[in-house]
C-alpha atoms as one frame of an Amber mdcrd trajectory, in Angstrom:
protein
  66.436  67.713  61.720  64.294  70.817  61.575  65.488  73.998  60.104  64.194
  77.327  61.478  66.868  80.059  61.132  67.214  83.483  62.070  69.764  86.175
  62.171  71.825  87.507  65.111  73.386  91.025  64.790  75.607  92.351  67.822
  75.441  96.177  68.036  78.011  98.704  69.292  77.970 102.187  67.864  78.644
 100.937  63.963  78.164 104.643  62.753  76.035 105.370  59.540  76.353 101.853
  58.275  73.663 100.378  60.895  70.725 101.510  58.704  71.842 100.290  55.662
  72.806  96.969  57.229  69.369  96.584  59.220  67.774  97.349  55.950  69.570
  94.795  53.814  69.110  92.206  56.297  65.283  92.687  56.814  64.876  92.437
  53.184  65.975  88.794  53.735  62.857  88.103  55.037  64.116  86.453  58.127
  63.512  86.993  61.934  66.473  88.817  63.463  67.687  89.034  66.947  69.631
  92.412  67.441  71.375  92.859  70.848  72.478  96.366  71.636  75.745  96.218
  73.578  75.373  99.712  75.512  75.333 101.897  72.257  75.052 105.572  72.431
  71.647 107.345  72.604  71.583 108.058  68.796  72.080 104.353  68.057  69.674
 103.139  70.751  67.080 105.564  69.120  67.685 104.130  65.619  67.389 100.627
  66.814  64.120 101.524  68.414  62.821 103.170  65.427  63.628  99.817  63.536
  62.270  97.582  66.224  59.078  99.456  66.149  58.768  99.186  62.382  59.610
  95.762  62.123  58.041  92.953  64.308  60.604  90.498  62.724  63.224  92.441
  64.580  63.792  91.365  68.275  65.683  93.868  70.059  67.336  93.601  73.467
  69.775  96.013  75.192  72.461  96.222  78.152  73.207  99.291  79.612  76.875
  98.662  80.159  79.098  97.316  77.544  80.205  93.803  77.750  81.736  93.023
  74.450  80.786  91.314  70.995  81.190  87.904  71.895  78.953  88.462  75.215
  76.440  90.441  73.120  76.320  87.451  70.403  75.895  84.730  73.154  73.092
  86.839  74.584  71.297  86.783  71.388  72.165  82.903  70.608  70.095  82.385
  74.109  67.260  84.322  73.105  66.775  83.013  69.856  67.177  79.399  71.076
  64.691  80.078  73.829  62.353  81.337  70.914  62.413  77.965  69.144  65.043
  78.839  66.486  67.426  76.006  65.444  70.075  78.066  63.838  71.388  81.362
  63.755  73.627  83.410  61.085  75.718  85.817  62.797  76.198  88.992  61.031
  78.169  92.160  61.999  76.342  95.406  61.944  79.110  97.813  60.463  78.341
  97.072  56.957  81.319  94.936  56.149  79.201  91.837  54.948  77.347  91.492
  51.863  73.458  90.740  52.606  73.139  88.655  49.475  75.109  86.092  51.017
  72.295  85.516  53.458  70.352  83.338  51.220  73.284  81.016  50.129  74.161
  80.426  53.677  70.885  79.504  54.830  70.436  77.261  51.965  73.608  75.415
  52.926  72.726  75.298  56.272  69.237  73.747  55.516  71.150  71.086  53.572
  73.869  70.594  56.284  71.840  71.183  59.522  74.587  69.896  62.001  77.445
  71.846  60.314  78.823  75.661  60.899  78.709  77.290  57.893  81.935  79.588
  57.957  82.176  82.671  56.002  85.608  83.113  54.330  85.967  86.733  53.037
  86.100  87.419  49.512  87.448  91.247  49.781  86.331  93.844  47.366  88.522
  96.779  47.649  91.591  97.613  49.878  92.202  95.638  52.950  94.206  97.321
  56.024  97.753  95.445  55.974  97.264  94.990  59.947  94.093  93.000  59.090
  95.410  90.984  56.373  98.623  90.014  58.081  96.836  89.386  61.543  94.417
  87.147  59.773  97.122  84.768  58.580  98.769  84.869  62.146  95.433  83.740
  63.563  94.919  80.974  60.899  98.158  79.581  61.319  97.453  79.102  65.226
  93.992  77.752  64.180  95.443  75.057  61.914  97.575  73.917  64.596  94.957
  73.900  67.334  92.611  72.043  65.090  95.307  69.903  63.471  94.197  70.430
  60.296  92.813  73.108  57.622  89.012  72.488  57.965  88.419  76.015  59.151
  89.052  78.342  56.228  88.719  81.679  58.355  88.258  81.817  62.073  87.954
  85.540  62.390  85.023  86.196  59.917  81.938  87.462  61.871  79.376  86.041
  59.132  78.856  82.216  60.322  75.885  80.328  60.847  75.690  78.245  63.818
  73.554  75.270  64.824  72.095  76.681  68.041  71.732  73.574  70.181  75.292
  72.682  70.301  76.368  76.200  70.527  73.945  76.711  73.546  75.321  73.613
  75.258  79.128  74.674  74.536  78.157  78.385  75.941  76.613  76.638  79.271
  79.703  74.384  79.744  82.626  76.549  78.654  82.931  80.418  79.250  83.722
  81.912  76.191  85.614  84.888  75.335  83.235  88.030  75.812  85.037  90.295
  73.088  86.701  90.124  69.778  88.246  86.822  70.486  84.941  84.967  70.554
  84.617  83.961  66.876  87.995  81.875  66.786  87.414  80.478  70.041  83.869
  79.411  69.312  84.535  77.645  65.956  87.714  75.984  67.360  85.875  74.511
  70.148  82.896  73.501  68.085  85.399  71.670  65.825  86.619  69.996  69.008
  83.117  68.789  69.647  83.033  67.036  66.307  80.949  69.395  64.275  81.437
  69.680  60.565  82.772  73.056  59.161  81.784  73.927  55.745  83.529  77.003
  54.429  81.502  79.448  52.025  82.661  82.734  50.506  80.988  86.076  51.446
  81.884  89.423  50.181  83.521  91.564  52.275  84.278  95.463  52.114  85.735
  98.057  54.490  83.142 100.944  53.987  84.580 104.397  53.846  81.987 105.356
  56.584  82.413 102.127  58.742  83.578 102.317  62.360  85.891  99.683  63.934
  86.117  99.095  67.461  89.198  96.813  66.954  91.892  97.921  69.442  95.331
  96.732  67.813  97.228  96.346  70.940  94.354  95.316  73.556  92.529  93.032
  71.208  95.721  91.311  69.699  96.790  90.630  73.562  93.403  89.120  73.884
  93.986  87.053  70.824  97.355  85.719  71.947  96.025  84.850  75.280  93.020
  83.058  73.652  95.302  81.050  71.490  97.638  80.017  74.284  94.592  78.535
  75.976  93.448  76.879  72.712  96.900  75.403  72.262  96.853  74.021  75.886
  93.409  72.946  75.423  94.519  71.253  72.274  97.571  69.364  73.987  95.194
  67.887  76.554  92.915  66.465  73.877  95.633  65.522  71.420  95.221  61.625
  71.797  91.329  62.340  71.173  91.880  64.420  68.293  94.263  62.386  66.578
  92.156  59.416  66.883  89.114  61.378  65.581  91.352  62.259  62.598  92.414
  58.609  62.012  88.933  57.307  62.361  87.681  59.851  59.784
């Protein structure tokens, strides 16, 4: 299988972290598809400046905010249409270590049919709500997939094979906001794609901006898990057969 990777970065007002995030990713020497999900004027101007200075940065924008998941899917479509085979999703808020890009791409080249899923290796303190919320989601995902193949379903640092991802996006309406990452990897696991877990250093920068709404987004996650559990029950005979076959 041909391996032609790119980076995908959804952007919505990430604050001062944006500049150093883009600089770190551009230094990796890989084409990057950045989708601006209706950020403010200052962020839009900064993105335009980077796009003008760096031909490898492919910029697109919406005038109305549609959510992180929708922005990622739009960038996936553009990257796939441009002939790229794999896309490494990276958040724009400075949490992810750009030094992990090369190891993830190397893993993807050796395992082109697999999803390479980031598992956070935290550097520094983690907000308690984030830490406990992750374990809550992990437990649901292990139930939905009948196993422990997915080490972390919430991490936004993940390498996707684009062809199966685009097929899934065409067939299934994936969540448009913060619940996208979990739904995407669970459904790809149901499709039979292998998942390889790999560590990525994660920090919560002091000047970082989070758009996670504790109440609203946790309600979205609860609704998503309800749907996934129902989907697992409908697929239960097939999922059990696949586990036995493996």
